[in-house]
N, C-alpha and C positions, 0 to 999 in steps of 0.2 A: 434057982440055978441060973448062973450067968454064963453067957457064951464067951468063948475066947475071941479077943479082938482079931479083926481081919489081918491087920499088920502086926503079926506076931511071928517070932522065929519058929520055923517048921511048917508054917502055913504055905499053901500054894495060892498065888494071886495072879490076876490079870490087871495090869497097870496101864493106864492111859496117861501119857505125858503131853506136854504142849506140842511135841513133834513126832512121837511114835507110840506104839503099843508093844507091850512085852508080857510074857508069861514066865513064871518060874517059882522056885521054892525059896522062901526067905531064910537065909543063913545068918544074917546079922543086921542090926539097925543101930547105927551110931554115927555121931558127928554129921548128921544131916544126910547120910547115905544109907540106902538099902542095898545089901549085897545079896544077889540071887545066885542059886545054882540051878542046873538043868534048865537054863533060861533059853527062850526063843524070842526073836524079834518077829512081830506079827505085822507083815506088810499089808495084809488085807484080811480082816476078820469076817467078811461077808456080813450078813444081817447080824447086828450086834447082839440083840436079845437071844437069837438062836445060838450064837457062839457061847454065851454065858450058860444057857440052859442045856445045850447038847454037847459041847466040848469040841475036841479036835476035829471030828469028822466034818464039821461045817466051816472050819477055817479055810479060807481060799489060798492064802500065801503065808508060809511059815519058814523062818530061817533059824534053825537051832544055833545058838552061840555059846553054850556052856555056862561059864560064869559071867556075871554082869553086875555092874554097879549102877544104881539109879539115884539121882539127886532128888531128895524129898521136895526141894523147891520147884522142881519141874513137873511134879505130879499134879494132874488135873483131877483124877478120881481113880478108884481101885475097887476091885470086886473079888470075892472069894472064888477060887477056881476049884470046882468040885469034881474035876475029871482027871484023867491021866494027863501028864505033861507031854507036849509034843516032843518027839524025838527024831522025826524024819523031816527033811526038807520037802516042801510042798509048794 
């Protein structure tokens, strides 16, 4: 049995780019752009491994932005987000 790729439509992801971090649900991937819904800019994730393991509760600074496009050329790395998406400013 093979697992679904992390960067697949419908998946929730935590993306780190060269200048920022963001969390959201992938709506589409085309023309070098990932479009996210329910997206939040993460100004401060706190301890990174804790954020990935524990979710929203340990994020220090969150700015919900709704829809967002992310250039695939700017992505440094990405991780599956196995938690609820942040919905409140923090």
